C-alpha positions in Angstrom: 92.5 85.4 76.4 92.6 87.9 73.5 91.2 91.1 74.2 91.1 94.1 72.0 93.7 96.6 70.9 91.6 99.2 69.4 90.8 102.4 70.7 89.6 105.8 69.7 91.9 108.4 70.8 90.4 111.8 71.5 91.9 115.0 73.1 89.6 116.7 75.9 90.7 119.2 78.4 93.0 118.4 81.1 91.9 114.9 82.9 90.8 115.0 86.5 92.6 112.5 89.1 89.4 110.5 89.1 88.3 110.4 85.5 87.3 107.4 84.0 89.0 108.3 80.3 92.9 108.1 79.8 92.9 110.8 77.1 95.6 113.4 76.4 95.8 116.4 78.8 96.0 119.9 77.3 99.1 120.4 75.8 99.3 124.0 76.7 98.9 123.7 81.0 101.5 122.7 83.3 105.4 122.7 83.5 107.2 123.9 86.1 106.9 121.4 88.5 110.1 121.5 91.0 112.5 118.4 90.7 111.8 117.0 93.9 108.2 116.8 93.6 108.4 115.4 90.1 110.7 112.7 91.1 108.6 111.6 93.7 105.8 111.5 91.5 107.7 109.4 88.7 109.0 106.7 91.5 105.3 106.6 92.5 103.8 106.3 89.1 106.6 103.8 88.5 105.4 101.5 91.4 101.9 101.7 90.4 103.0 100.2 86.7 104.7 97.4 88.2 102.0 96.2 90.5 99.2 96.6 87.6 102.2 94.4 85.9 102.0 92.2 88.8 98.3 91.8 89.0 96.8 92.1 85.8 97.8 88.4 84.5 96.3 86.9 88.1 93.1 88.7 86.4 93.3 87.0 83.4 93.8 83.7 84.9 90.6 84.6 87.4 88.6 85.1 84.0 89.6 81.3 82.9 87.0 78.7 83.1 87.0 76.5 86.0 85.2 74.0 84.6 86.0 71.7 81.0 83.2 72.6 78.7 80.7 69.7 77.7 81.7 70.2 74.1 85.8 69.6 75.2 87.5 66.3 74.1 87.8 64.1 76.9 90.6 61.4 76.9 89.1 58.0 77.2 91.4 55.6 79.3 92.7 52.0 77.3 90.5 49.2 78.0 87.4 51.4 79.2 84.0 52.0 77.8 83.1 54.6 75.6 82.2 58.0 76.9 79.0 58.7 79.0 76.8 61.0 76.2 75.9 64.4 77.1 72.4 65.0 78.3 69.8 65.1 76.2 67.8 68.2 74.9 64.8 67.2 77.1 67.4 67.0 80.1 68.5 70.4 79.2 65.2 71.9 79.1 64.2 70.2 82.4 67.5 71.6 84.1 66.5 75.1 82.6 63.0 75.0 84.2 64.4 74.0 87.3 67.0 76.6 87.3 64.1 79.4 86.3 61.9 78.2 89.1 63.7 77.5 91.7 67.4 78.7 91.1 69.0 74.8 91.2 72.0 74.0 88.8 72.4 70.6 88.2 75.3 69.0 88.7 77.7 67.4 86.2 79.7 68.6 83.5 79.2 72.4 82.9 80.9 75.7 82.0 81.5 77.8 84.3 79.1 80.6 85.3 80.2 84.5 83.4 82.0 86.3 86.0 81.1 89.7 84.8 83.0 91.8 87.6 86.4 90.3 86.3 85.3 90.6 82.5 84.2 94.1 83.3 87.4 94.7 84.8 89.8 93.0 82.2 88.3 95.4 79.4 88.2 98.6 81.6 92.0 98.0 82.2 93.0 96.7 79.0 90.9 100.1 77.3 92.4 102.3 80.0 96.0 101.0 79.3 95.7 101.6 75.5 94.2 104.9 75.9 96.9 105.8 78.4 99.9 105.0 75.9 97.9 106.8 72.9 97.7 110.0 75.6 101.0 110.0 76.5 102.3 109.5 72.6 100.3 112.3 71.8 101.0 114.6 74.5 104.7 114.2 73.8 104.4 114.6 70.3 105.4 111.2 69.2 103.8 108.9 66.4 100.5 107.0 67.3 102.2 103.9 69.1 102.1 100.3 67.3 99.6 98.0 69.0 101.0 95.7 72.0 99.3 93.6 74.7 98.8 95.2 78.2 101.9 94.5 79.4 104.2 96.0 76.3 102.1 99.0 76.4 102.8 99.4 80.2 106.3 98.9 80.0 106.6 101.2 77.1 104.7 104.0 79.0 107.3 103.2 81.9 109.8 104.2 79.4 108.9 107.4 79.0 108.7 108.3 82.2 111.8 110.5 82.1 110.4 112.5 79.2 107.2 113.1 80.8 108.6 114.2 83.9 109.2 117.8 82.2 105.2 118.0 82.0 103.5 118.1 85.5 100.4 117.6 84.4 101.2 114.5 82.1 103.3 112.9 84.8 100.4 113.0 87.4 97.9 112.0 84.6 100.0 109.0 84.3 100.6 108.3 88.1 96.6 108.8 88.6 95.6 106.5 85.9 98.0 103.5 86.9 97.0 104.0 90.3 93.1 103.8 89.3 93.6 101.0 87.6 96.0 99.0 89.5 93.1 99.5 92.4 90.5 98.1 90.2 93.1 94.8 89.6 93.3 94.7 93.2 89.6 95.2 94.0 88.5 92.3 91.4 90.9 90.0 92.6 89.5 90.4 96.3 92.0 92.2 97.8 91.3 94.4 100.9 91.3 98.0 100.8 94.7 99.2 103.1 93.8 100.5 106.5 96.4 102.5 108.8 96.1 103.4 112.7 96.6 106.7 113.4 97.1 108.1 116.8 94.4 109.8 118.9 91.0 109.2 120.2 87.8 109.4 118.4 86.2 112.8 119.5 82.8 111.7 119.4 83.3 108.3 121.7 86.7 108.8 123.1 88.1 105.3 121.6 91.1 104.5 120.1 89.3 103.6 116.8 90.5 106.0 114.0 91.7 104.7 110.8 92.9 106.1 107.8 91.6 105.0 104.8 94.5 105.9 102.0 91.9 104.9 99.0 89.3 107.2 100.4 91.6 110.2 101.4 89.7 110.0 104.5 89.8 109.4 108.6 87.0 107.0 109.8 86.0 105.7 113.6 85.6 101.9 113.2 83.9 101.5 116.8 80.3 100.1 115.8 78.9 102.2 118.8 80.3 105.5 117.6 77.6 108.0 117.1 78.2 111.5 116.5 75.9 114.7 116.7 75.8 116.0 113.1 72.0 115.3 111.8 73.6 115.5 108.5 75.6 112.2 109.4 74.3 108.6 108.2 75.8 106.9 111.6 73.0 108.4 113.8 70.5 106.2 111.6 72.6 103.6 109.6 74.6 101.2 112.1 76.8 100.0 109.2 78.1 103.6 108.5 81.1 105.0 110.2 81.3 109.1 110.9 84.5 110.1 108.5 86.5 113.4 108.0 87.8 114.3 104.9 90.8 116.4 103.9 89.8 119.6 105.0 89.0 118.5 108.5 92.2 117.0 109.5 93.8 119.9 111.0 90.2 119.9 113.5 90.5 116.4 114.0 94.1 116.3 114.7 93.0 119.3 117.7 90.6 117.7 119.2 91.8 114.0 119.1 94.9 115.0 120.5 97.0 113.4 117.4 99.8 114.4 115.0 98.2 116.1 111.9 102.0 115.4 110.2 101.2 111.9 111.3 97.5 111.9 110.4 98.6 113.3 107.1 101.2 110.4 106.1 99.1 107.9 107.3 96.5 109.1 104.4 99.1 109.3 101.7 97.8 107.1 98.6 101.4 105.6 97.8 101.6 102.7 95.8 104.5 101.5 98.4 102.1 100.9 101.2 99.8 98.8 98.5 102.2 96.7 97.0 103.8 96.0 100.8 100.5 94.8 102.0 
């Protein structure tokens, strides 16, 4: 599949970790991270980039049609009769009416349905990689990067991580955007969200059903029968909802559940090593 490599680069304020666009951070902010933390961020950014490099080609394969187009040439074995003609206009109109009235799709040669979630993911990741590549070059005061395919641009960004390590804002921006796009790719491919079991018992139902969801930065009780006493929590009225503890409540959760705060914090760390090792 051929995707457009054109993009308009802008320079808004410092990007947030959950931001959709990957434009350059404010160049006047944030230098001075300690070496150890900078190395860890760079290593995680590289792992997210490597994960995206492995998965993006799979996304392009998923986008390819699974049925032969009716207009494509078909090989006819020697000695056999002529290939059957395609459907007539009357047959196509009848099939359309049947599909509109009853949701029925006729059998036979046809193109596969448009998989919009795959197409949207390909476009989002392609645009995101282009903008990230341009943002990194802009932040490092380098000339605008030449056009390249997604894999080439990702490799180029990975090769600039050493230079980006001197800028804490830029380094976090690269890691966060690579993580966002890798997760988008994983979801489009049908990958499951990572779940980590944590120690302790749920303060509400007293079961060993606490699970950490690193992608959400939250801990949930997965017991279907669990109900809390918080009137604002939907677990009281929605059977599909699970009570969740966000990061600000982890210390209290550890104390009330008998768990270990350090273990809980480590279980919710959203790292590429955990994602890629599943």
